[in-house]
C-alpha positions, 0 to 999 in steps of 0.5 A: 500499499502507498500512502497519499504522501508516497510512503509504502507499507507491506502488511505484517499481520491480519489481526491486532488487539486493541492495546497493540493498536492504541500503541501504534496510533499513540506513536503517530501511525496513520489509520486506514479504514477499508470498508470491505463491502464498498471497496473504500479506503479512508486514510487518516494521519495525525490528530485525524487518525487519533479522532478516528481511532476513538470512534472505531476502537470499541468495534475492533475485534481480533476474532472473526466478525459476526455478521448481521449487526453493527460494523465491526473491525478487524485490524492489521499491522502494515510496516513501512521500514524506516518510514514507520508503521500503519494501522489498517482496519477492514469494516464489515456489518 
């Protein structure tokens, strides 16, 4: 994945726990929301990432989502080498 600023990231994991995601966002990692059904990516960094993380954090699950209700998110770590890391959440409902 390439960020709007041209930073390149590669997927490292497909499941992340809230406490690990908290640490990533606190360290300044960008947040990408991938809406699975609509194939839409939303990119947030800086304070926008912090604000959006507060909104979606309660719905993050490290388990297989149970389809048929509100949006739930699974998250993965994407690494960018010396360019830092990125948190990507996939939303399903």
